N, C-alpha and C positions, 0 to 999 in steps of 0.2 A: 070129345070138344075139339074143333078143331083151335087152335091157336094164329092166333092176329097179330103180330107184328110190321114191323114196318124195319128194315136192315137198309143201311144207304151210308156212302158217299157219294163223294161225287160226281154227278153225271147216274143217280140210281135211284130218282123217286123223288128223295130230299135234293136241296136245292146244296152247295157246295160244302164241303168241309166240315157238315155234315154227319151225326150218328145217333140212330135212335134204334130202341128195342124195348118193346112191351106194349102190352094192348093201348094204344091210341094215341102214344108215343110220338111229341112235334106234327101230330094229324095233320092241323093244319096250316103249316111250315108256309110259305110262298113262296119268301125271297128272303128272309133274311140267312148269314152265313155262321159258322163256328160254330154251329149250338150242339149238344151231348143231350140223348131225355133216355135214362135205360132202368127203365118199370112202369106200369099201370097210369097211363093218365097223364106221365112224365111233358110237363109244357103244352097242353095240349094244345091251349086259346093261343098259342107268340105265331104269329102268323110272318112278322116280317122285322122280329127282336132278331141280333147276334151276339155270340160269345155268350148263351145260356148253360149252365152244367144243371143236370137236375137226377139226382138216384135214389131208388126208393118209389116207393105207392105215392100217389096224388099227390109229387114233386113241383111247384110254382104249375100247376096246373091251369090258372087264371091268370100268370103275368104277361103282359104286352110288351116289357120294358126289359132293357138289355144287360148285360153283366152282369148278371144274379147267380148266384152258386148255392144249391141247398141240398143236404141228406138228410135223411129218416122219412120216417111214414110222415108224410100231410105237414114238412118243411115249408113256411111261405106259399103254402096254399092260399093264401087271401091273399098275397101280392098282386097288384093287379100290376098299373105303370111305371113302379120306383123301380131304376135300376143301382148295380150296384152295390145288393144287397149281399150276406153270408149266412143263412143257418145252418147249424146241424142239430138233430134232435135224434133223440129213443123213442124206440115204439111208447112206452109209456108214457109222452109227452111231455114230460120231461126235458127242457132247453139247455143244451149246455153249452154253446158257443154263441154269439149273435153278434153280428160288424153290421155298422151300419154306414 
C-alpha cells in the first residue's frame, strides 16, 4: 500500500506556516495560514481558514471555521463553520474537555 501524505511548510504544497501529515490532511487548503493537521482526513474541508490544529483520525474534517483545536478520534468531526472551539476526547468516545 502506498502511503499518501502531505508534509509541508511555507513554499512546499500548502500555504504559509502550515503543516500536514496523514492521508488527505488539509487536502483542500488554498489560502489559510498557521494550520496543523496530523492524521487521516484532518481538516479535510478547510480551504481558507487559519490557525486550526487537529491531532488524530478524522478531526475537524468538515470545519471551515478558524482557530479550532481538537485532539482524539472524531473530535469536533461535525463542526462546520464555528470558530474558537477546543475539544479533547478518548477513542471510546468519552469527551474529556470541551471549551467554547
